[in-house]
Each structure stands twice: as C-alpha cells, then as structure tokens.
C-alpha positions as CSV (number, residue, x, y, z in Angstrom):
1,X,-18.0,16.5,-10.3
2,X,-15.4,15.4,-7.7
3,X,-14.5,11.7,-7.2
4,X,-12.9,10.8,-3.9
5,X,-9.6,8.9,-3.7
6,X,-9.5,6.7,-0.6
7,X,-6.9,4.7,1.1
8,X,-7.5,1.0,0.5
9,X,-8.7,-1.2,3.3
10,X,-6.1,-4.0,3.9
11,X,-7.1,-5.2,7.4
12,X,-10.2,-5.5,9.5
13,X,-8.6,-3.6,12.3
14,X,-8.4,0.2,12.1
15,X,-4.7,0.4,11.3
16,X,-2.9,3.6,10.7
17,X,-0.4,4.2,8.0
18,X,1.4,6.8,5.9
19,X,1.6,8.1,2.4
20,X,5.0,7.0,1.2
21,X,4.9,8.8,-2.1
22,X,2.7,10.6,-4.5
23,X,3.5,9.5,-8.1
24,X,1.6,12.6,-9.4
25,X,1.6,16.2,-8.3
26,X,-1.3,18.4,-7.2
27,X,-3.1,19.6,-10.3
28,X,-1.8,16.9,-12.6
29,X,-4.2,15.2,-15.0
30,X,-4.7,11.5,-14.3
31,X,-6.4,8.6,-16.1
32,X,-8.7,6.1,-14.5
33,X,-6.7,3.1,-13.2
34,X,-3.4,4.9,-13.2
35,X,-1.2,4.5,-10.1
36,X,-1.1,7.8,-8.3
37,X,0.3,7.0,-4.8
38,X,2.0,4.5,-2.6
39,X,0.8,4.0,1.0
40,X,2.1,1.8,3.8
41,X,-0.3,0.3,6.4
42,X,1.0,-2.1,9.0
43,X,4.2,-2.9,7.0
44,X,2.1,-3.6,3.8
45,X,2.8,-1.3,0.9
46,X,-0.2,-0.7,-1.3
47,X,-0.6,1.3,-4.6
48,X,-3.5,3.6,-4.9
49,X,-5.1,3.9,-8.3
50,X,-7.1,6.7,-9.7
51,X,-10.9,5.8,-9.6
52,X,-11.6,8.3,-12.4
53,X,-10.0,10.5,-15.0
54,X,-9.5,14.2,-14.4
55,X,-7.5,16.7,-12.4
56,X,-5.9,15.5,-9.2
57,X,-6.3,17.6,-6.0
58,X,-4.1,16.2,-3.2
59,X,-5.6,16.6,0.3
60,X,-3.0,14.8,2.4
61,X,0.8,15.3,1.8
62,X,3.5,12.6,1.9
63,X,4.6,11.2,5.2
64,X,1.3,12.2,6.8
65,X,-0.5,9.7,9.0
66,X,-3.6,8.2,7.4
67,X,-6.4,5.7,8.2
68,X,-7.8,2.9,6.0
69,X,-10.7,4.3,4.0
70,X,-9.7,7.9,4.5
71,X,-10.1,10.4,1.6
72,X,-6.6,11.5,0.6
73,X,-7.4,13.3,-2.7
74,X,-10.2,14.1,-5.1
75,X,-10.3,14.0,-8.8
76,X,-12.2,16.8,-10.6
77,X,-13.8,15.2,-13.6
78,X,-15.2,17.0,-16.6
C-alpha cells in the first residue's frame, strides 16, 4: 500500500513554496512521525513528517516549486 506525503497547509490562500531539503533519500526506510523534509511557504519554514512507516519514494526534488496540500512523496508500507 502507498501512503501519500503531502505539503502541510499553513495558509488559507493558495500560496506556493519550495522544498528546502529532504532529510532522507529516495528509497530510505522511514518511521511514522519522523521528520523527512523541510519546506518553505510564504517565508514560513515547516517540517514534513512521515505519515506512515515504510520505504520513501520522493516525487518532487529539492528547490522545486510546490503548493500547499500537494503530494511530494509516497511511502510504500508493508
């Protein structure tokens, strides 16, 4: 099963942002609740946590423009 990793919503407006840094690499095993990325939306830096445990598949690279609520990765659970 795949669990989507989404950019947190920090504003009512449809603000754009960027992925500053992935703390994990594509293919790494992550644990639920573990910090896996840092994103910046409208000068607000937010940490993205893994919503499930499993193997991380990154869909959007660092420095790529993102939207709030966008799927940026999936976690393949067992």
